[in-house]
C-alpha positions in Angstrom: 91.6 75.6 99.7 88.4 77.5 101.8 87.2 80.4 99.8 88.8 83.0 102.8 92.4 81.1 102.6 92.4 81.7 98.6 91.3 85.5 99.2 94.4 86.1 101.8 96.8 84.0 100.7 98.0 86.1 97.8 98.0 89.3 100.1 100.2 87.4 103.0 102.5 85.7 100.1 103.2 89.5 98.8 103.2 91.6 101.9 105.6 88.8 103.8 107.8 89.0 100.4 107.7 92.9 100.7 108.7 93.4 104.0 111.3 90.8 103.8 113.0 92.0 100.5 112.3 95.6 100.5 112.0 96.6 104.1 114.4 94.1 105.6 112.3 92.7 108.2 109.8 89.8 108.8 106.3 90.3 109.3 103.7 87.6 110.6 100.3 87.5 109.5 97.6 87.1 112.2 94.3 86.0 111.6 92.2 88.1 108.7 88.7 88.7 108.8 86.3 90.9 107.1 85.7 94.3 108.9 82.7 96.5 109.1 83.3 99.5 106.6 82.4 101.8 109.8 85.1 100.3 112.0 88.3 102.1 113.5 91.7 100.9 113.7 94.3 102.3 115.7 96.4 104.5 113.2 98.1 107.7 112.7 99.0 107.2 109.1 97.8 105.5 106.0 98.6 104.9 102.3 95.8 104.3 100.2 96.3 102.7 96.2 92.8 103.1 94.5 91.6 99.9 92.4 89.8 100.2 89.1 89.4 97.9 86.0 88.3 94.2 86.6 88.1 95.0 90.3 87.0 98.0 92.0 88.6 99.3 95.5 91.5 100.2 97.3 94.5 98.4 99.1 95.3 100.1 102.3 98.3 99.5 104.5 97.6 101.6 108.3 99.6 101.8 111.1 101.0 103.8 114.7 103.7 106.7 114.1 106.5 104.7 115.7 105.9 101.6 113.4 105.8 104.1 110.6 109.4 105.6 112.2 110.9 102.3 112.4 110.0 101.3 109.0 111.4 104.6 107.5 114.2 104.4 109.5 115.1 100.4 108.0 114.5 101.8 104.7 116.3 105.0 104.5 118.8 104.3 107.2 118.5 107.3 109.5 115.6 107.5 111.8 113.1 110.5 111.1 112.2 112.8 114.0 108.4 112.7 113.2 106.3 112.0 110.3 108.0 113.9 108.2 108.5 113.7 103.9 110.6 110.3 104.4 107.9 108.8 106.1 105.0 109.5 103.7 107.2 108.6 100.7 108.1 105.4 102.8 104.6 104.2 103.6 103.5 105.5 99.9 106.1 103.4 98.3 105.5 100.3 100.6 101.6 100.0 99.7 103.0 100.9 95.8 104.7 98.0 96.2 102.4 95.6 97.7 99.5 96.7 95.4 101.9 96.1 92.1 103.2 92.6 93.4 99.8 91.5 93.9 98.2 92.0 90.7 99.9 89.0 89.0 98.9 87.1 92.1 95.1 87.2 91.4 92.5 86.3 88.7 92.4 88.7 85.9 95.1 90.8 87.8 96.7 92.1 84.2 93.1 93.8 84.2 93.3 95.6 87.3 95.0 99.3 87.2 96.2 100.7 90.5 96.1 104.5 91.2 99.4 106.5 92.8 99.3 106.1 96.6 97.7 108.4 98.7 98.6 109.1 102.2 96.8 110.1 105.1 98.0 111.2 108.5 96.4 111.7 111.6 95.6 110.3 114.7 92.5 107.7 114.0 91.4 108.6 111.2 89.0 106.6 109.4 87.9 106.3 106.0 84.2 107.1 103.7 84.6 104.0 101.9 82.1 104.7 98.6 80.0 101.8 98.7 78.6 100.2 101.5 78.6 96.9 99.3 82.2 97.4 99.5 83.9 93.7 101.3 87.0 95.1 103.7 89.8 92.4 104.2 91.3 93.4 107.3 94.7 91.3 107.7 96.7 92.3 110.7 100.9 91.9 110.3 102.7 91.3 113.6 106.0 93.4 113.1 109.4 94.4 114.9 108.8 93.3 118.8 105.3 94.3 119.9 104.0 96.1 116.9 101.2 96.1 114.3 99.7 97.4 111.3 97.0 96.3 109.3 96.6 95.9 105.3 93.0 96.7 104.5 91.5 95.5 100.9 88.4 97.0 100.2 86.6 96.0 97.0 83.0 96.0 95.4 80.9 92.8 94.9 80.4 91.0 91.6 77.2 91.5 90.5 76.5 87.6 90.2 77.5 87.2 93.9 81.1 86.1 93.4 84.0 87.8 95.2 86.4 89.5 92.7 89.7 87.5 93.7 
């Protein structure tokens, strides 16, 4: 298995499983890539889970408003009128489940601590990564008919040159 595929596969498997069983919809991963730390993606809401311990970084799910509202409707059974507390809670819970389920799938996952989710709203918001050495893996996912969301995994490189996963 190629190094990139070895890194991506656990995240694709977990996200696909979470969306299939928890949200009730299928998602299809698109071509993953390492993103520049300053790269902007179209997004109106993101949920962030910090990683510490064996790996330092974050797991982030970002999407446009219409995608967040559709996902929340599937989760709570009624369509939110806007990006209200239900949407914030739903997107935060989704990233929390993804981060929790990825731990057993990666080497030394039992030594990774995850934070509570933080949800950021705002058109085209960006993140200030704590280190320019952070590698940011971006996995686009196709969902619903013509919608996408992005899973971003930011992590610090190990001192010996090996990646943490």
